[in-house]
C-alpha positions in Angstrom: -67.8 -79.1 15.5 -66.2 -79.7 12.0 -67.9 -76.6 10.6 -66.7 -74.5 13.5 -63.1 -75.7 13.0 -63.2 -74.7 9.3 -64.5 -71.2 10.1 -61.7 -70.7 12.7 -59.1 -71.8 10.1 -60.5 -69.3 7.6 -60.4 -66.5 10.1 -56.7 -67.3 11.0 -55.7 -67.3 7.3 -57.3 -63.9 6.8 -55.7 -62.4 9.9 -52.3 -63.9 8.8 -52.5 -62.5 5.3 -53.5 -59.1 6.6 -50.6 -59.1 9.1 -48.1 -60.1 6.4 -49.3 -57.3 4.0 -49.6 -54.5 6.4 -45.8 -54.1 7.1 -45.1 -54.0 3.4 -47.6 -51.2 2.9 -46.4 -49.4 5.9 -42.7 -49.6 4.8 -43.7 -48.4 1.4 -45.5 -45.4 2.6 -42.6 -44.7 5.1 -40.1 -44.8 2.3 -42.2 -42.4 0.2 -42.5 -40.0 3.2 -38.7 -40.2 3.8 -38.0 -39.4 0.0 -40.3 -36.4 0.2 -38.6 -35.2 3.4 -35.1 -35.7 2.0 -36.2 -33.7 -1.2 -37.6 -30.9 1.0 -34.4 -30.8 3.1 -32.2 -30.6 -0.1 -34.2 -27.7 -1.4 -34.0 -25.9 2.0 -30.3 -26.4 2.1 -29.9 -24.9 -1.5 -32.0 -21.9 -0.5 -30.0 -21.5 2.7 -26.7 -21.6 0.8 -28.0 -19.2 -1.8 -29.2 -16.8 1.0 -25.9 -17.0 2.8 -23.9 -16.3 -0.5 -26.1 -13.3 -1.3 -25.9 -11.9 2.2 -22.1 -12.3 2.2 -21.8 -10.6 -1.1 -23.8 -7.7 0.1 -21.9 -7.5 3.3 -18.6 -7.6 1.5 -19.8 -4.8 -0.9 -20.9 -2.7 2.1 -17.6 -3.3 4.0 -15.6 -2.5 0.9 -17.5 0.8 0.2 -17.2 1.6 3.9 -13.4 0.9 3.8 -13.1 3.0 0.7 -14.9 5.9 2.4 -12.8 5.6 5.5 -9.4 4.9 4.1 -9.7 6.4 0.6 -9.6 4.8 -2.8 -7.0 2.3 -3.6 -4.1 3.9 -5.4 -2.9 2.5 -8.8 0.7 1.3 -9.0 3.0 3.5 -11.2 6.3 2.4 -12.7 8.7 4.6 -10.9 12.1 4.6 -12.7 14.0 4.3 -9.3 12.2 1.2 -8.0 14.4 -1.3 -9.7 17.1 -3.2 -8.0 20.0 -1.4 -9.7 17.9 1.8 -10.6 19.0 5.3 -9.4 17.1 8.5 -9.1 16.4 10.7 -12.0 18.4 13.7 -10.8 16.9 16.1 -13.4 13.5 15.1 -12.0 14.7 15.8 -8.5 15.8 19.3 -9.5 12.4 19.9 -11.1 10.6 18.5 -8.1 12.6 20.8 -5.9 11.4 23.7 -8.0 7.8 22.6 -7.7 8.2 22.3 -4.0 9.7 25.8 -3.7 7.0 27.5 -5.8 3.9 25.5 -4.9 4.3 23.5 -1.7 6.7 25.5 0.5 4.1 28.1 1.3 2.3 25.6 3.6 4.4 22.5 4.0 7.7 22.3 5.8 10.7 19.9 5.3 12.4 20.3 8.6 14.8 17.4 8.1 16.4 18.6 4.9 19.4 21.0 4.8 20.5 23.0 1.9 23.8 21.1 1.8 21.9 17.9 1.0 21.2 19.3 -2.5 24.8 19.7 -3.3 25.9 17.1 -6.0 22.2 15.8 -6.2 20.4 18.5 -8.1 22.6 21.6 -7.8 26.2 22.6 -7.7 27.7 24.1 -4.4 27.7 27.6 -5.8 24.0 27.3 -6.8 23.0 26.0 -3.4 25.0 28.7 -1.6 23.2 31.4 -3.6 19.9 29.7 -2.9 20.5 29.6 0.8 21.6 33.2 1.0 18.2 34.3 -0.2 16.7 33.5 3.2 17.0 35.2 6.5 17.8 33.0 9.6 17.4 34.1 13.1 20.6 33.2 15.0 22.2 34.0 18.2 22.7 35.1 20.9 25.6 37.4 20.0 28.2 38.8 22.4 25.5 41.2 23.8 23.0 38.3 24.4 20.6 39.4 21.6 19.3 37.3 18.6 20.1 38.6 15.2 19.3 37.8 11.5 21.8 36.5 9.1 21.7 35.2 5.5 21.3 31.5 5.2 24.2 29.1 4.6 24.6 25.4 3.5 24.1 24.0 7.0 20.7 25.6 7.6 17.5 23.6 7.2 14.8 24.5 4.8 12.7 27.5 6.2 9.5 26.8 8.2 6.3 28.4 6.6 4.8 28.9 10.1 6.3 29.6 13.5 4.2 27.0 15.3 1.3 24.6 14.8 -1.3 26.9 16.1 -0.4 29.6 13.4 -0.5 26.9 10.8 -3.9 25.7 11.8 -5.2 29.3 12.0 -4.0 30.0 8.4 -5.5 26.8 7.0 -8.9 26.7 8.5 -8.0 24.3 11.3 -6.1 21.9 9.1 -2.4 21.2 9.9 -0.2 20.8 6.8 2.1 17.8 7.5 5.9 17.9 7.2 7.0 16.4 3.9 10.5 15.2 4.8 9.3 11.6 5.2 5.9 11.8 3.7 6.5 9.0 1.1 7.5 6.7 4.1 4.8 7.9 6.5 1.9 7.0 4.2 0.9 3.5 3.1 2.0 3.0 -0.6 3.7 6.3 -0.2 4.8 7.4 -3.6 1.6 6.2 -5.5 -0.5 7.7 -2.7 1.1 11.2 -3.0 1.0 11.2 -6.7 -2.7 10.0 -6.8 -3.6 12.6 -4.1 -2.0 15.5 -6.1 -3.6 14.5 -9.4 -6.8 13.1 -8.1 -9.0 16.1 -7.5 -12.4 16.0 -9.3 -16.0 17.0 -8.8 -17.8 15.1 -6.1 -20.3 12.4 -7.5 -24.0 12.7 -7.2 -25.2 12.3 -3.6 -21.9 13.3 -2.0 -21.9 16.7 -0.3 -18.7 18.5 0.6 -18.9 21.3 3.1 -17.5 24.7 2.5 -13.7 25.0 2.7 -13.0 21.4 1.8 -12.4 19.7 -1.6 -13.3 16.3 -2.9 -10.5 13.8 -3.5 -11.4 10.1 -3.5 -7.8 9.1 -2.6 -7.9 11.0 0.7 -9.3 9.2 3.8 -12.9 10.4 4.0 -12.9 12.0 0.5 -12.8 15.6 1.8 -9.5 17.4 2.0 -8.7 21.0 3.1 -5.9 21.4 0.6 -7.2 22.7 -2.8 -5.8 21.5 -6.1 -2.3 23.0 -6.4 -1.0 21.4 -9.5 -2.4 22.7 -12.7 -1.0 22.8 -16.2 1.6 25.6 -16.5 1.7 26.4 -12.8 5.5 26.2 -12.9 7.9 27.2 -15.6 10.7 24.6 -15.7 14.3 25.8 -16.1 15.1 23.1 -18.6 12.0 23.8 -20.7 10.1 20.6 -19.8 6.4 21.0 -20.4 4.9 21.7 -16.8 1.8 19.4 -17.1 -0.1 18.3 -14.0 1.2 14.7 -14.4 4.8 15.8 -15.0 4.8 18.2 -11.9 3.3 15.4 -9.7 5.9 12.9 -11.0 8.8 15.4 -10.4 7.7 16.4 -6.9 7.1 12.8 -5.8 10.6 12.0 -7.0 12.0 14.8 -5.0 10.1 13.8 -1.9 11.2 10.1 -2.4 14.8 11.3 -2.5 14.3 13.4 0.6 12.9 10.3 2.5 15.7 8.1 1.2 18.8 10.1 0.2 21.0 7.1 0.8 19.2 4.7 -1.5 21.7 4.8 -4.3 24.6 4.1 -2.0 22.6 1.3 -0.4 21.9 -0.4 -3.6 25.5 0.0 -4.8 26.8 -1.4 -1.4 24.4 -4.3 -1.7 25.5 -5.1 -5.2 29.2 -5.1 -4.1 28.4 -7.4 -1.1 26.5 -9.8 -3.4 29.4 -9.9 -5.9 31.9 -10.5 -3.1 29.8 -13.2 -1.5 29.3 -14.9 -4.8 33.1 -15.2 -5.3 33.3 -16.5 -1.7 30.7 -19.1 -2.5 32.6 -20.3 -5.5 35.8 -20.5 -3.6 34.1 -22.5 -0.8 32.6 -24.9 -3.4 36.0 -25.5 -5.0 37.7 -25.9 -1.7 35.1 -28.5 -0.6 35.4 -30.4 -3.8 39.2 -30.3 -3.5 39.3 -31.6 0.1 36.6 -34.2 -0.3 37.6 -35.6 -3.8 40.3 -37.9 -2.1 37.8 -39.4 0.3 35.0 -39.8 -2.1 37.2 -41.4 -4.9 39.0 -44.0 -2.8 37.9 -47.6 -2.7 37.9 -49.9 0.3 38.7 -53.6 -0.2 37.8 -56.1 2.5 40.0 -59.1 2.6 37.9 -61.8 4.2 40.4 -64.5 3.6 43.4 -63.1 5.4 
């Protein structure tokens, strides 16, 4: 009986020691497995972030290239002399730009909102403008007999139209319709920079780009293919004042002229704004002095409280 009891006690001790060691081993192996899993998850997260970044960069590049192909290359910003707060137009440049328009652009593009009288005092004298207007023939009427007649142009007449209607313009230009240039610098995004870049941006198409017959490659035009050929080349116009007629000079002058045509009141608006700012500044100083005068008595007085009486 005593031997059996001893054997039972030994078996219990073995079982107890085994039960106390097993949770420690299991917790050790579970912690090691958790460490391996966490390291694997971290590596997967890193790879996922890298993949997302690479795919986002590729998609951004694709979208940027597609946007450039659809809307044209982004135009650089040029320091136009009339863009300052108190800056005015270069009237010599307006006169040269009008000459470029007459000799290069007027064959296809109209300026239906500009009259000859608008040029008086801006780029020409009244006599010069009258002589210029008299060179054109204007259909007027009806007369006393009910018939239309032709007469020489006068100051109140608009610039002549190169085509009688839109269908005639498209037929003469292979289906393309030359836009009216009266408000072109306002009708296009980044107008002045866009028009200048478009006029001076013609080049050979890059490798892999095919331009169909009748079109010309210009990266600043939406789609890259434009029906208008390069019109500004060095020496295309002989300026009256002797200024060298380079491509960039003609582009700058005609854009200045088109900017004036879109905003002929810009100089008066800036001058009126400066006058109003000056007057309002004087009014502000007077209001400040009046406030100080009226409140100085109230702010400088002292109140004494007599608690005894």
